[in-house]
C-alpha positions, 0 to 999 in steps of 0.5 A: 495329321499327327497326334501333336497337331490334332491335340493342339488344334483342339486345345486352341479351339477350346481356348478360343471358345472360352475366350469368346464366352468371356467376351459375349458375356461381357458384352451382354452385361455391358448392354444390359441384355440377356441370352444363353451361352450354352452353345459356346460352352458346349463347343469348349467342352467338345474341343476339350473332350476331343483333346482328351480322346487324342491323348487317350488314343495315344496312350493306349496305342503307345504313340511315342511320337508324343513326348508325354506318352514316351515319358509316362507310358511303355509298351509293357504298361497294362491298359488300365495304367495306360489310361490313367497315365493321362493324370500321371504327370503335370500336363495330363493332369491339367488336361483332366482338370480342364475337361472337368471344368468345361463339363461343370460349366455346361452343367451350371449353364443348363441348371440356371438356363431360366435365370439368364436375365439375372445379373448374378447368373450373368456375372457368374457365367463370365467368371466361370468362362474366365477360369476355364480359359485360364486352365485351358490357356495353361495347356496352350502355353507352359503345360502343353501335353501335345509336345512332339517327341524329338528323341526316338523311343521304342519302348517308353519310360512307363509311369512312376512305379507308385502309379502302376502299383494300385488300381486306386490310381484310377479313382483317387486323382480324378475324385480330388480334381473333381472336388477341386473343380466343384468349388468353382461354382460357389466361388464364381457366384460369390464373386458375382454376388459381390459385384452386383451387390446382391448379398442377401440369403437367396443365392448362398442357400441355393448354392449350398448343394454345389458346395456339399457335392464338391465337399463330398467328392473331395472327401471320398477322394481324400479317403481313397488316397489314405487307403492307397497310402496304407497299402504302400509299404514305407509310405507312412500309413494312411496319412503322412502329412505330405505337402501334397496331401496337405494341399488337398486337405486345406480346401476340404477344411475351409469347405467343411467350415462353409458347409456348417456356417451356411446352415446358420445363414439359412436359419438366422441370416448370419455370417454373410461376410464369413461365408462369402470369404470361405467360398473365395478362400476354398477356391483360392486354396485349390489353386494354391494346392495346384501350385504346390503339386505342379510347380515342383517347389515342394518336395513330395512323392506326389509332386510333379517335376519343376516347371514354369507353371509356378509363377503363373499359378501363384499370380492367379492365386494372388489375383483370386485372394486380392480381388476377393478381399477387395470386393468384400471390402467394397461391399462391406456396408451391404454385408452386415447381418441384421442380427448377431449371435445371441448366446455362446451356448446356442447352435449358432454359437457352437457353429462359430466354435466349429468354424474357428477350429476348422479355419484355425487348423487350416492356417496351421496346416498352411503354415507348416506346409509353406514354411519350408518354401518361405524359409528357403526364399528368405534364408536360402537354406532348406528345412522340413516340417514333419508329422510331429508338428501337425500331430501336436495340433491335430490331436486337440483339434480332433478332440474339440471337434468330437465334443462339438459334434456331441453338443451342437446337434442337440443345442437350440437356436438363439439360446439354450439353457444348460440344464435343457442341453444336459437333459438332451446330452445325458443319454449320449453321455451314459452311452459313451461311459458304457463304451469306456467301461467295455473298452477298459474291460477289454484291456485298454487302459490308456487315459488318452485313448479312453477319453477319445473313445468317450468323445467319439461315442458321445458324438455318435450318440448325439447323431443317433438321437437326432436321427431317431427324432427325425424318424419319429417326426416322419411317423407323426406326419404320417410318412414312412419312417425312411422319410425321416432319414432324408434331408440335410439334417439327417444327411449331416448326422449320417456324415457325423456317424461316418466321421466317428467311425473314421476317428475310431479307426485313426485313433486305434491304428495310431495308438494300438499299433505294434512294430517289431522285427523278427528273423524266421526260417521257413516254417518257423512261427512267432507271436506278435501282439497276440497274433501267431505269424508263420513264415511259409517261404518266399518266391520270385515273380517275373513279368514283362512289367515287373520283378517281385519277391513275394513272402508268404506268411500265415496269421493265426492259421488263416489264408496266407498273406503275400507282402512283396518288394516289387521292382518295375521295369522302366524309369531306372527300375523303381522299387515299391514295397507292398504290405499284406493287409488283413482287415475285418470289422 
């Protein structure tokens, strides 16, 4: 049996299993009976996993009888990039997505196996099976990864040069997909709660861990992607506001808003409509991001070639948004919170401001990303929206978010007297002022940069004060002090510290960078921004995979650095520039 036949057989088996899951769950709900669908989900997962194995074996053995392998692999492709070739193009990426989705479905069913009689769990399982069937169905139709190769190929084209130039290709895309898939859990339960009318605080609070997990995985994926971009010369640094970068950022922004607002629902019973809307919107934005990435409608170095997936994905997005909106409108009478925000100067009031900023910025990014597509559809012409548009908004939003990070953790619930809040913030403010003074003495005098450092230091001071309070409370209870660093509050403050460090890196690298061009003969030196750079020469490097020209430069007498221009064999000789990076604390 050929790899094409075997792979399609497993895809069809997975699709059949997930459709059976939808039918069985629907019958149970209709008959008001209960039971576990674990066996059906495991069959779907096993079939999907088997399809992945077939694809990986074909890639590792360079089986060019599959068109996907011939287009994204070559006899000279290293093993690691042969394996990652599965998500180097459209069809293989959908296969990886389906595997992650099937795995998560099994985990969710096992996690709530004792709640199979709960109508919320029953409906959530049905919707989850339907989502899994949709993605597997894409492979049974327009995104078939097992199409046979009708053109003989003895060598293969190889992956895109950018996808075999850095080992982060093994981590960045899978983490992004895992984060996207993780948001399916809060989505299916939000839909289930709305269908059943069970919109109290029990299920949203139980689901917070799933959202935090998906948000954390997506955050790591985005950071690794930024790190990868930083290591590719000519790409634009760690973030270029590329349409597909933005597609990953959009659900992250709404999920970040949700992670914060669900805390208020847990504590005060507020934001029921808002939180359900955010859960649905976050999942919908993962579908929209998939549309941007895999339909070919937007120009991007990340985007895959044009395909027939576009109309299908946009229809699924419309159904998700339209259906979610209709359910919220239907259950509007049950979604009213029993209380409201008592004062703007309170923790929940500041959380409202936090959510407005995140969701507002998501709208700005969405408009800027989709505008070229809308403009072309309406006027027939082409227009681009570049980094200046996004930067004009991201800078003030970042400053306001750092301000909220400095205030919100120290504010009380319901209402906070401004004098009491100042007494709590005062230490952080003095610490931030000291940081500004040290920065000034170090020779940095730009007002905007000093303000940014002040806000970042104030946010760090607030997080450290909250962590120290948690440690003190643990000691007073007789627990080990490390117990004070556990729990959602302390975890949130650790994340805040990470955001502060990331902000400082972004602020410094974008404002203190020096760019210049110099011409040096071998052995000559020059000074750039106080750094002595010596040109040591260049050499040509040839291998079966690539041809490269490497420079050798020494900075301040340290070990040589080797920036390179590399031309990869296959795909008409794509060329990639790789900078040399010297980094330390």
